[in-house]
C-alpha positions, -999 to +999 in steps of 0.1 A: -260-133-368-232-161-369-203-153-393-166-165-400-142-139-389-106-135-398-088-113-375-054-115-385-033-138-412-020-171-399-045-172-371-075-196-379-107-179-385-136-187-362-173-183-360-184-153-339-214-133-332-216-102-355-239-074-362-255-066-397-270-036-406-303-031-426-297-026-464-292+008-476-301+025-507-298+001-538-288-027-514-303-062-505-305-085-477-297-120-486-300-153-464-270-174-474-280-210-486-245-222-497-210-208-498-180-224-518-148-230-501-124-212-526-085-209-525-088-172-528-101-170-492-071-190-481-048-164-498-061-137-473-061-163-445-023-169-450-014-133-456-003-139-493-033-114-501-040-085-482-074-068-471-086-046-443-090-065-412-108-079-393-132-091-420-159-118-424-147-145-451-166-158-481-170-146-517-186-176-534-222-179-523-260-181-532-290-173-511-326-160-509-334-123-509-352-114-476-353-076-479-348-046-504-333-014-494-348+018-507-342+026-543-337-010-556-346-009-593-371-037-595-351-065-613-348-083-580-378-090-556-381-105-519-381-143-522-358-143-552-329-169-553-296-152-563-261-160-567-236-133-552-209-116-574-177-103-560-173-079-588-203-056-591-212-041-624-220-004-620-227+000-655-213+036-655-175+035-653-152+033-681-145-004-678-183-013-676-191+010-706-165-007-725-179-042-718-154-053-693-171-052-660-145-076-643-125-043-641-154-024-627-141+006-603-167-008-576-146-038-572-115-018-567-134+003-541-146-027-522-111-045-523-093-014-510-120-002-483-133-034-472-166-020-476-196-021-504-193+000-536-196+032-514-165+023-492-186+016-461-195-015-442-229-029-430-209-053-405-199-046-371-190-064-337-214-063-311-194-038-292-196-016-321-161-024-333-151-021-369-156-052-393-151-054-430-166-072-459-144-094-483-148-084-520-183-069-511-198-103-504-187-120-470-209-150-475-194-173-446-223-160-427-260-166-421-270-134-440-253-107-462-259-071-473-248-067-509-252-040-538-283-048-561-255-049-589-237-078-571-264-105-576-279-125-606-311-143-604-309-181-601-336-201-622-355-230-606-338-263-609-304-251-602-293-262-566-279-235-542-245-251-541-241-251-579-255-215-581-229-205-555-197-221-573-210-208-605-206-172-595-169-177-589-152-210-598-173-216-628-176-182-644-138-176-639-129-209-656-154-213-682-153-176-689-117-176-696-123-200-721-157-186-738-145-149-736-107-150-741-098-181-761-105-177-799-108-198-829-099-229-809-122-256-826-100-285-834-068-270-819-050-281-788-058-265-754-037-270-721-052-264-688-029-263-660-045-270-626-075-293-620-093-276-591-128-261-594-116-233-618-096-257-640-120-282-643-146-255-654-120-245-681-120-281-692-159-280-697-154-246-715-129-261-738-153-288-748-181-266-754-158-247-781-148-280-797-112-278-787-088-309-795-069-322-778-076-309-744-048-316-721-049-313-683-021-310-660-020-316-623-004-334-595-032-352-581-043-385-600-081-383-585-085-347-600-068-356-633-095-387-635-124-363-629-108-340-655-109-371-680-147-377-672-154-342-678-137-342-712-099-341-712-086-361-739-052-364-721-041-358-686-005-355-674+006-359-637+034-332-639+048-345-606+059-378-623+061-367-660+077-337-677+048-315-688+065-299-717+077-331-730+042-347-727+026-316-745+051-317-773+045-356-777+008-353-779+010-323-802+038-339-825+062-311-814+039-282-821+028-271-786-007-259-780-027-228-795-038-218-761-031-227-725-048-218-693-029-215-662-051-219-631-026-223-606-007-190-602+029-201-593+060-190-610+071-225-620+038-235-634+035-203-653+069-206-670+065-243-679+028-234-692+043-208-713+070-231-726+042-255-739+025-228-761+030-231-799+045-203-821+017-177-823-002-193-794-014-176-761-012-183-724-041-172-704-033-165-667-063-169-645-048-181-610-038-157-583-005-158-563+009-140-534+012-102-536+046-094-554+047-127-573+066-126-606+077-151-631+103-147-659+096-150-697+122-160-723+124-127-745+134-142-779+105-167-775+080-138-769+094-118-798+107-144-822+078-168-819+051-142-812+037-159-784+013-138-761+004-137-724-028-123-712-045-122-679-081-129-673-099-117-641-131-133-631-132-152-666-132-117-684-170-120-681-200-099-680-219-119-651-255-106-659-252-120-694-228-152-688-242-165-655-278-171-672-260-188-700-242-211-676-273-219-658-292-225-690-264-250-701-264-266-669-303-273-670-299-285-705-275-311-693-244-298-712-223-286-682-220-312-654-215-287-626-226-311-601-195-330-605-175-301-591-194-300-557-180-318-528-191-321-492-214-298-472-204-286-438-216-260-413-199-228-407-181-242-377-162-266-396-146-239-419-112-247-408-118-285-415-130-274-452-099-255-457-078-284-447-096-307-472-089-282-496-052-279-489-050-316-489-063-319-525-100-327-519-117-334-552-149-311-555-157-278-540-164-280-503-195-261-494-204-243-463-242-243-453-249-215-425 
């Protein structure tokens, strides 16, 4: 089959012919219908994040189940439409038992080994050479083999591209608001970064009744979309001082909650400065390995500010994604607005050029 292979950081990935083994025990073969172009893949392409190489890229996808491995528990059948999860939920490790499957041990195994939850790969080169999965998904490909706990059923009426982005960008952004932000109705929320994740957080802030909802970015087109999706105020932080603008909008108080969806030192430090006394900054953007930012100690202590991290929206995908799909079908989440152009696998590098150039909307690869 054809798949997008990354052989080394800094060298553009290319479509290659690869081998995909049959699904093993508790695994599924899924034909990919749509795969979202996420910035996280670019972190691996640039070397800012590391993973076993070579690998097949892609972690935000949806498709149709074509084959079941032995021992699949019956929740999923051949022909089902599914969204792929880059954090499986084993249901047995301490994190899953505590209701925090974003920290499932299976995800750490996948990340460190480049395999599925058992640490082994179903991918290889035609000559038998080793090839790895990215986060247990690798959906920049015609087909994938994934663990049965790494899929969620997609109801009729949800387009493949919406299902794909929902399983990463949407659940990360909306989940951070629905699962981490508390008692925010009528209170100010700041969202820094208006990409797919940040715009999803905007929709989440509207669901919980936050006000004002302030969105910051350096791209006016993205800020206009943020306004259309419910932002009450937008700030181009390249032209205007974000902290000054937030204090003006909130009459000097700052915001009760701030969501940082960029993952850069400067934006994290500025976002923290926008948080009100007793408020919380939620960090959801990933940065390069070893990235750090500084925090004014006395602000942290004397003003009782908090900083929390949220991976994958601190979500429980088998519960949260059906809610997201239901809200979409009811017209309360306009997720179609997040979808950009569709391209074939061979245009993967063009898709990332568009992403880095600030494309509004998630580019979609269609095998």
